[in-house]
Backbone as XML, in Angstrom:
<?xml version="1.0"?>
<chain id="A" units="angstrom">
  <residue number="1" name="MET">
    <atom name="N" x="-16.674" y="102.398" z="-77.286"/>
    <atom name="CA" x="-18.107" y="101.997" z="-78.061"/>
    <atom name="C" x="-19.655" y="101.743" z="-76.450"/>
  </residue>
  <residue number="2" name="ILE">
    <atom name="N" x="-19.123" y="101.097" z="-75.675"/>
    <atom name="CA" x="-20.731" y="100.799" z="-74.292"/>
    <atom name="C" x="-20.475" y="101.742" z="-73.536"/>
  </residue>
  <residue number="3" name="GLU">
    <atom name="N" x="-19.447" y="102.551" z="-73.174"/>
    <atom name="CA" x="-19.476" y="103.210" z="-72.438"/>
    <atom name="C" x="-19.661" y="104.801" z="-73.042"/>
  </residue>
  <residue number="4" name="GLU">
    <atom name="N" x="-19.787" y="104.556" z="-74.372"/>
    <atom name="CA" x="-20.882" y="106.113" z="-75.090"/>
    <atom name="C" x="-22.008" y="105.613" z="-75.930"/>
  </residue>
  <residue number="5" name="ARG">
    <atom name="N" x="-22.537" y="104.577" z="-75.517"/>
    <atom name="CA" x="-23.287" y="104.143" z="-75.228"/>
    <atom name="C" x="-23.635" y="104.033" z="-76.499"/>
  </residue>
  <residue number="6" name="ARG">
    <atom name="N" x="-22.543" y="103.401" z="-77.644"/>
    <atom name="CA" x="-23.016" y="103.664" z="-79.161"/>
    <atom name="C" x="-24.006" y="102.303" z="-78.972"/>
  </residue>
  <residue number="7" name="TYR">
    <atom name="N" x="-24.963" y="102.446" z="-80.636"/>
    <atom name="CA" x="-26.240" y="100.928" z="-80.885"/>
    <atom name="C" x="-25.366" y="99.655" z="-80.916"/>
  </residue>
  <residue number="8" name="CYS">
    <atom name="N" x="-26.195" y="98.952" z="-80.348"/>
    <atom name="CA" x="-26.320" y="97.462" z="-80.279"/>
    <atom name="C" x="-25.392" y="96.739" z="-81.330"/>
  </residue>
  <residue number="9" name="ILE">
    <atom name="N" x="-25.954" y="97.131" z="-82.539"/>
    <atom name="CA" x="-25.463" y="96.279" z="-83.460"/>
    <atom name="C" x="-23.479" y="96.670" z="-83.846"/>
  </residue>
  <residue number="10" name="ASP">
    <atom name="N" x="-23.454" y="98.072" z="-84.397"/>
    <atom name="CA" x="-22.461" y="99.020" z="-84.681"/>
    <atom name="C" x="-21.142" y="97.976" z="-83.696"/>
  </residue>
  <residue number="11" name="ILE">
    <atom name="N" x="-21.366" y="97.970" z="-82.266"/>
    <atom name="CA" x="-20.293" y="97.304" z="-80.875"/>
    <atom name="C" x="-19.911" y="95.982" z="-81.015"/>
  </residue>
  <residue number="12" name="VAL">
    <atom name="N" x="-21.434" y="95.086" z="-81.506"/>
    <atom name="CA" x="-21.219" y="94.275" z="-81.731"/>
    <atom name="C" x="-20.713" y="93.135" z="-83.446"/>
  </residue>
  <residue number="13" name="THR">
    <atom name="N" x="-20.432" y="94.854" z="-84.328"/>
    <atom name="CA" x="-20.010" y="94.779" z="-85.393"/>
    <atom name="C" x="-18.171" y="94.857" z="-85.274"/>
  </residue>
  <residue number="14" name="GLN">
    <atom name="N" x="-18.394" y="95.164" z="-83.936"/>
    <atom name="CA" x="-16.890" y="95.263" z="-83.836"/>
    <atom name="C" x="-16.194" y="94.313" z="-83.208"/>
  </residue>
  <residue number="15" name="VAL">
    <atom name="N" x="-17.078" y="93.570" z="-82.015"/>
    <atom name="CA" x="-16.527" y="92.204" z="-81.363"/>
    <atom name="C" x="-15.725" y="91.394" z="-82.739"/>
  </residue>
  <residue number="16" name="LYS">
    <atom name="N" x="-16.984" y="91.480" z="-83.877"/>
    <atom name="CA" x="-16.717" y="89.758" z="-85.175"/>
    <atom name="C" x="-15.763" y="90.706" z="-85.469"/>
  </residue>
  <residue number="17" name="ALA">
    <atom name="N" x="-14.508" y="91.930" z="-85.948"/>
    <atom name="CA" x="-13.593" y="92.307" z="-86.294"/>
    <atom name="C" x="-12.980" y="91.196" z="-85.514"/>
  </residue>
  <residue number="18" name="VAL">
    <atom name="N" x="-13.146" y="91.984" z="-84.109"/>
    <atom name="CA" x="-11.627" y="91.687" z="-83.112"/>
    <atom name="C" x="-11.617" y="90.568" z="-82.873"/>
  </residue>
  <residue number="19" name="THR">
    <atom name="N" x="-12.686" y="89.472" z="-83.373"/>
    <atom name="CA" x="-12.718" y="87.796" z="-82.922"/>
    <atom name="C" x="-12.002" y="87.580" z="-84.642"/>
  </residue>
  <residue number="20" name="ALA">
    <atom name="N" x="-12.687" y="87.924" z="-86.115"/>
    <atom name="CA" x="-11.175" y="87.747" z="-86.463"/>
    <atom name="C" x="-10.032" y="87.753" z="-87.079"/>
  </residue>
  <residue number="21" name="ALA">
    <atom name="N" x="-10.083" y="89.370" z="-86.065"/>
    <atom name="CA" x="-7.800" y="89.147" z="-86.285"/>
    <atom name="C" x="-7.326" y="88.226" z="-85.226"/>
  </residue>
  <residue number="22" name="LEU">
    <atom name="N" x="-8.601" y="88.287" z="-84.377"/>
    <atom name="CA" x="-7.687" y="87.585" z="-83.064"/>
    <atom name="C" x="-7.983" y="85.315" z="-83.921"/>
  </residue>
  <residue number="23" name="ARG">
    <atom name="N" x="-8.491" y="85.749" z="-84.374"/>
    <atom name="CA" x="-8.442" y="84.195" z="-85.270"/>
    <atom name="C" x="-7.406" y="83.831" z="-86.023"/>
  </residue>
  <residue number="24" name="GLN">
    <atom name="N" x="-6.879" y="84.865" z="-86.742"/>
    <atom name="CA" x="-5.935" y="85.245" z="-87.968"/>
    <atom name="C" x="-4.869" y="84.929" z="-87.365"/>
  </residue>
  <residue number="25" name="VAL">
    <atom name="N" x="-4.477" y="85.898" z="-85.691"/>
    <atom name="CA" x="-2.684" y="86.009" z="-85.565"/>
    <atom name="C" x="-3.397" y="83.886" z="-84.859"/>
  </residue>
  <residue number="26" name="GLU">
    <atom name="N" x="-3.988" y="83.657" z="-84.481"/>
    <atom name="CA" x="-3.607" y="81.957" z="-83.617"/>
    <atom name="C" x="-3.637" y="81.231" z="-84.997"/>
  </residue>
  <residue number="27" name="MET">
    <atom name="N" x="-4.324" y="81.598" z="-85.902"/>
    <atom name="CA" x="-3.710" y="80.809" z="-87.120"/>
    <atom name="C" x="-2.786" y="80.623" z="-87.269"/>
  </residue>
  <residue number="28" name="GLY">
    <atom name="N" x="-2.240" y="81.977" z="-87.613"/>
    <atom name="CA" x="-0.671" y="81.609" z="-87.947"/>
    <atom name="C" x="0.623" y="81.843" z="-87.402"/>
  </residue>
  <residue number="29" name="VAL">
    <atom name="N" x="0.610" y="81.324" z="-85.959"/>
    <atom name="CA" x="0.776" y="80.991" z="-84.956"/>
    <atom name="C" x="0.232" y="79.316" z="-85.001"/>
  </residue>
  <residue number="30" name="LEU">
    <atom name="N" x="-0.573" y="78.849" z="-84.983"/>
    <atom name="CA" x="-0.674" y="77.667" z="-84.538"/>
    <atom name="C" x="0.467" y="77.105" z="-86.508"/>
  </residue>
  <residue number="31" name="GLU">
    <atom name="N" x="0.101" y="77.701" z="-87.068"/>
    <atom name="CA" x="0.709" y="77.776" z="-88.589"/>
    <atom name="C" x="2.326" y="77.181" z="-89.195"/>
  </residue>
  <residue number="32" name="ARG">
    <atom name="N" x="2.672" y="78.415" z="-88.619"/>
    <atom name="CA" x="4.186" y="78.493" z="-87.983"/>
    <atom name="C" x="5.045" y="77.045" z="-86.667"/>
  </residue>
  <residue number="33" name="HIS">
    <atom name="N" x="4.081" y="77.203" z="-85.436"/>
    <atom name="CA" x="4.453" y="76.019" z="-84.558"/>
    <atom name="C" x="4.550" y="75.243" z="-85.547"/>
  </residue>
  <residue number="34" name="ILE">
    <atom name="N" x="3.643" y="73.750" z="-86.327"/>
    <atom name="CA" x="3.718" y="73.252" z="-87.015"/>
    <atom name="C" x="5.255" y="73.096" z="-87.931"/>
  </residue>
  <residue number="35" name="HIS">
    <atom name="N" x="4.936" y="74.213" z="-88.766"/>
    <atom name="CA" x="6.199" y="74.710" z="-89.652"/>
    <atom name="C" x="7.475" y="73.988" z="-88.821"/>
  </residue>
  <residue number="36" name="HIS">
    <atom name="N" x="7.307" y="74.984" z="-87.204"/>
    <atom name="CA" x="8.961" y="74.738" z="-87.193"/>
    <atom name="C" x="8.824" y="73.921" z="-85.679"/>
  </residue>
  <residue number="37" name="CYS">
    <atom name="N" x="8.164" y="73.834" z="-85.247"/>
    <atom name="CA" x="8.336" y="72.344" z="-83.797"/>
    <atom name="C" x="8.016" y="71.078" z="-84.083"/>
  </residue>
  <residue number="38" name="VAL">
    <atom name="N" x="6.720" y="71.184" z="-84.844"/>
    <atom name="CA" x="6.893" y="69.991" z="-85.288"/>
    <atom name="C" x="7.369" y="69.342" z="-86.145"/>
  </residue>
  <residue number="39" name="SER">
    <atom name="N" x="7.981" y="69.190" z="-87.506"/>
    <atom name="CA" x="9.020" y="69.381" z="-88.522"/>
    <atom name="C" x="9.895" y="68.818" z="-87.598"/>
  </residue>
  <residue number="40" name="GLN">
    <atom name="N" x="10.279" y="70.073" z="-87.643"/>
    <atom name="CA" x="11.909" y="69.628" z="-86.691"/>
    <atom name="C" x="11.733" y="68.508" z="-85.540"/>
  </residue>
  <residue number="41" name="ALA">
    <atom name="N" x="10.502" y="68.291" z="-84.444"/>
    <atom name="CA" x="10.267" y="67.226" z="-83.842"/>
    <atom name="C" x="10.687" y="65.619" z="-84.687"/>
  </residue>
  <residue number="42" name="ALA">
    <atom name="N" x="9.438" y="65.960" z="-85.630"/>
    <atom name="CA" x="9.763" y="64.920" z="-87.110"/>
    <atom name="C" x="11.093" y="64.480" z="-86.708"/>
  </residue>
  <residue number="43" name="ARG">
    <atom name="N" x="12.024" y="65.472" z="-87.205"/>
    <atom name="CA" x="13.400" y="65.128" z="-87.795"/>
    <atom name="C" x="13.581" y="64.394" z="-87.085"/>
  </residue>
  <residue number="44" name="THR">
    <atom name="N" x="13.505" y="64.684" z="-85.749"/>
    <atom name="CA" x="14.534" y="63.907" z="-84.757"/>
    <atom name="C" x="14.473" y="62.455" z="-84.411"/>
  </residue>
  <residue number="45" name="SER">
    <atom name="N" x="15.274" y="62.183" z="-83.451"/>
    <atom name="CA" x="14.938" y="60.071" z="-84.303"/>
    <atom name="C" x="14.477" y="59.992" z="-82.671"/>
  </residue>
  <residue number="46" name="ASP">
    <atom name="N" x="13.172" y="60.599" z="-81.669"/>
    <atom name="CA" x="12.525" y="60.104" z="-81.743"/>
    <atom name="C" x="10.968" y="60.675" z="-80.950"/>
  </residue>
  <residue number="47" name="PRO">
    <atom name="N" x="10.531" y="59.341" z="-81.884"/>
    <atom name="CA" x="8.737" y="59.798" z="-81.272"/>
    <atom name="C" x="8.315" y="59.846" z="-80.390"/>
  </residue>
  <residue number="48" name="ASP">
    <atom name="N" x="8.515" y="59.732" z="-79.359"/>
    <atom name="CA" x="8.225" y="59.968" z="-78.699"/>
    <atom name="C" x="7.196" y="61.755" z="-78.081"/>
  </residue>
  <residue number="49" name="LEU">
    <atom name="N" x="8.794" y="62.554" z="-78.453"/>
    <atom name="CA" x="8.804" y="63.779" z="-78.645"/>
    <atom name="C" x="7.565" y="64.540" z="-80.212"/>
  </residue>
  <residue number="50" name="LEU">
    <atom name="N" x="7.462" y="63.448" z="-81.417"/>
    <atom name="CA" x="7.094" y="63.690" z="-81.902"/>
    <atom name="C" x="5.583" y="63.440" z="-81.488"/>
  </residue>
  <residue number="51" name="ASN">
    <atom name="N" x="5.515" y="63.016" z="-81.050"/>
    <atom name="CA" x="3.621" y="62.669" z="-80.128"/>
    <atom name="C" x="3.335" y="63.205" z="-79.287"/>
  </residue>
  <residue number="52" name="GLU">
    <atom name="N" x="3.996" y="63.854" z="-78.323"/>
    <atom name="CA" x="4.145" y="64.948" z="-78.056"/>
    <atom name="C" x="3.396" y="66.553" z="-78.486"/>
  </residue>
  <residue number="53" name="LYS">
    <atom name="N" x="4.559" y="66.812" z="-80.086"/>
    <atom name="CA" x="3.155" y="67.603" z="-80.344"/>
    <atom name="C" x="2.766" y="67.840" z="-81.483"/>
  </residue>
  <residue number="54" name="ILE">
    <atom name="N" x="3.033" y="66.437" z="-81.567"/>
    <atom name="CA" x="1.028" y="65.925" z="-82.705"/>
    <atom name="C" x="-0.003" y="65.959" z="-81.377"/>
  </residue>
  <residue number="55" name="GLU">
    <atom name="N" x="0.106" y="65.407" z="-80.346"/>
    <atom name="CA" x="-0.905" y="65.814" z="-79.753"/>
    <atom name="C" x="-1.367" y="67.155" z="-79.368"/>
  </residue>
  <residue number="56" name="GLU">
    <atom name="N" x="0.299" y="68.390" z="-78.767"/>
    <atom name="CA" x="-0.144" y="69.018" z="-78.771"/>
    <atom name="C" x="-1.214" y="70.236" z="-79.974"/>
  </residue>
  <residue number="57" name="VAL">
    <atom name="N" x="-0.795" y="69.970" z="-80.280"/>
    <atom name="CA" x="-1.813" y="70.579" z="-81.720"/>
    <atom name="C" x="-3.119" y="70.018" z="-81.865"/>
  </residue>
  <residue number="58" name="VAL">
    <atom name="N" x="-3.395" y="68.461" z="-81.744"/>
    <atom name="CA" x="-4.840" y="68.545" z="-81.821"/>
    <atom name="C" x="-5.603" y="68.541" z="-80.875"/>
  </residue>
  <residue number="59" name="ARG">
    <atom name="N" x="-5.278" y="69.070" z="-79.441"/>
    <atom name="CA" x="-5.710" y="69.672" z="-78.252"/>
    <atom name="C" x="-5.453" y="70.994" z="-78.511"/>
  </residue>
  <residue number="60" name="VAL">
    <atom name="N" x="-5.328" y="71.435" z="-79.357"/>
    <atom name="CA" x="-5.397" y="73.034" z="-79.752"/>
    <atom name="C" x="-6.768" y="73.227" z="-81.041"/>
  </residue>
  <residue number="61" name="VAL">
    <atom name="N" x="-6.746" y="72.277" z="-81.596"/>
    <atom name="CA" x="-7.607" y="72.090" z="-82.858"/>
    <atom name="C" x="-8.269" y="72.279" z="-81.550"/>
  </residue>
  <residue number="62" name="SER">
    <atom name="N" x="-8.435" y="71.354" z="-80.938"/>
    <atom name="CA" x="-9.955" y="70.603" z="-80.274"/>
    <atom name="C" x="-10.456" y="71.477" z="-79.489"/>
  </residue>
  <residue number="63" name="ARG">
    <atom name="N" x="-9.716" y="72.140" z="-79.358"/>
    <atom name="CA" x="-10.626" y="74.298" z="-78.769"/>
    <atom name="C" x="-11.421" y="74.654" z="-79.280"/>
  </residue>
  <residue number="64" name="MET">
    <atom name="N" x="-10.829" y="74.980" z="-81.174"/>
    <atom name="CA" x="-11.092" y="75.855" z="-82.122"/>
    <atom name="C" x="-12.748" y="75.708" z="-82.135"/>
  </residue>
</chain>
C-alpha cells in the first residue's frame, strides 16, 4: 500500500486491522498456555514449577 502511494488513513486502517488480528492470536496462545501449561504445573507437586509458569504469564501480560 505504501509503494502504491495509497491514502495514509487507508494504510493506518490496515495496520490497525493487522494489529487487532495479532492481538487475538496472542490472547488465544496465552489462554491455551494457561489452560495447558499452567494448569498442568498446578497439578504437579512442584511449587517451583507452578511459580515459574505464573511468573511467565505475569511477565507476558505486563508487556501487553
